[in-house]
C-alpha positions, 0 to 999 in steps of 0.5 A: 688361557691364563699366563701362569698356566702357560709358564707352567707348561713351558717350565714342565716341557723344559723339565722333561727335556733336561732330566736324564731318562732311564734306561730300558723304559720306552716313552711315548713320543714328545707332543710338539709344544708351542714356542716363541714369546707368549703373551697373555693375548695368545690363545690355544685351542681347547683340544690342544690343551686338552691333548698336552694334558693328556700326554703329560707324563703318559707311558704307553708301554705299560697298562693303563692302570693306576692299581697293578691288580686291576684288569683291563677288560677289552671288548672286542668285536667284528664288523665284516665287510667282504670275503676277498678270497678263499684260496683252496689250494693253500686252504687260506680264507682272506677277509677285509674286516674293521676290528672293534676294540674298546677298553678303559684306560684310566690315565686318560680321563679329564673333566669337560668343563675344564676344556671348553666341554670337550667330551671326546678327543680323536688321538693318533693310536701311536701315542696311547696303550694299545692292547696286543690282540692277535690272530691266532691263526694268522696266514699272513707275515705277523710284520703287517699289523693294523692300519695306524688310525686314530683312536677315539677317546672319551671323558670317561677314559673310555677307548674305541679303536676300530682299524680296518685290516685284511685278515688272512687265517689258516681255514681247513678245506673240505672239497669232497663236494666241490663245486657244491661244497661249504667251508667253515672257517674259524679265527681266534683272537687273544692277548699275546703276551698278558694272562687273562687276570691282566687283559680279559677280552670279552665280546663287544657284541652278540654277533659279527656286524654285517651292516657294511657287508658287500656280498662276494661273487663267489660265496654266499655267506651262511652263518656267522657267529662267535664265542668266547673261551677260557683255556687253562694250561698246566704250566700256569694257573692264570687264565688266557681268554679268547674270542673266536669268530665263525664263519660258514660260507657255501660256493656259489655253482653257477660259474662252475655249472657253466664251465666244469659240470655241463661241459662234462656232462656233454662229453658223457653224451660223447662217452655213450656215442662211443658205446653205440657205434658199430664194431667195424666203425674205424672212428670208434677208437678215435672218438674214444681217445678224444673224449678220454684226452678231453676228460684228462684236460678237465681233471688237470684243470680241477686239480689245480684248484684243489689243495694238495691233500688226501684227507678227501677227494672231490665229487667231480674228481671222482666223476670225471675218474669213473668216466675216464675209466669207462672210456678206457675200458670201451677203448680197450673192449673196442680193440677186442671187438675190431680184433674179432670182427676183422678176423680173416680166413687166414686166421683159426675158427673160433673155439669150441669154448668160445662158441659155447660161452659167447654165442650161446649162453651170453648171446642168450643172456643179452637175448640177442639175435644175431645177424650178418648185415640183416641174414642169419647165419643159416641164411648166409650159408644158403646165400653163399651156396646159391652164389657158388652154384651160380658162379660154377654154372657160368664157368662151366658154360664159359669153358665148354664153349671155349673147349667145343670150339677147339675140339677136334672135328670128330667130336663135333657132330659132322663138324658143326659145333653143338651149342648144348645149353645143358648143365655139367651133367650134359656136357659130360654127356657130350665126351664120347668114350668116356668113363667118369666117376665124380663124387659128391665133392667134384673129385674125378676118381677115374680117367677117361678111356679114350678122348682128348686130354683137353676134357679131362683138363676141363674136368679137373679145372671145374673141379678146382673151381668148385673146391675154391668156391667151397673154400671161400664159403668156409672162409666166409663161414668162419669170418661170420662166426667172428663177427657174431662173436664180436657183436655179442662182445661189443653188445656187452660193453 
């Protein structure tokens, strides 16, 4: 560098320091100048001289054009690095990108031959004019800006500034097919203060750059594209251009299959077991309530991830709700079945309408064969009749032997006990001077004319036994009818 040039730089710096600054005008930070005694032998780098040359009288607060009618064209592009997060509950998409911005600064031009052939220079972005490109659908704090990275300036005035940043944008989430859902989000960029005649925005490339993209573990990137739009408002004649980047993602389902879908299917199998269990099983209600509680836990876990909106319901939520409803109905029907199954002899018999509707029509509709532990209703009655006869005969023999041993000697055929193995009719023939009439129901209609009162007690005791056995048979038949009703209702649900 020639010594007169150094003197000129020092003089210019001194004038800029002592010159009063007008109000309401912001100036760029002062570039530090060399200090001390300068000699001709002292030399400065070409980049230092170029920086001093470019920053001289440069004002970053205004558009970098020499004519106010000129338009600054900003070419905007995006290099996507990865999908950081998709917050379904707050409906916010977070991605890491490099926001590529390129424009021409008429005040940052030089002749490379004058500065050692330098054709490009990296300048701190705080020293030059930057376009006020903002994300319209931003979901983050607006005070958080881009990384203050350096801008690359070419000798032609072209400025390229690709700040890496994390963008958090609002995204309308559709969870109707969760966890097999796909989301389509958009990021709209534009100038916040300039209209299209002052700062125009165009596409820097035909599509989003995915060269440095790192695949996400939660979402697959299906499609990305960009679109430029120009909006005109009724209030202003100037156009307002913007560029919108569209991102189409699909959720990876492996995690949800193992943690949500498969457990739900297994609990659905348990729900089927609730229907298969016999109605007299006491564990049927316990199993149904356990499955119901398990489904409730899954519904709560899914509800924590879903947005609090009424626009759509997730498919898995509908499935869980339906299965919970079926399980609840099964528990209610089980209570009804157990109530019918355990109705004893102290309850009223099956009503005629229930007998016709359930045991006749509904049974034929379901094509069922009623059984009570393998016996039909008629077989049950026959079996009860045989058991009644056997029990009555045994009771008669026992009481006959006991009474004969205690009867008057005149009735013992010469003082010897007669061990007659004949049934009830033979016992009556052994009673002398008795005129007894017993109807078909076993009721004594006439008292004996002569004889011991003990024989009368015998007949009355036998009558009581027979009557009690008949009552037990009637009660058992009533209970069997209620069990059949419970069996039909159990097959229905």
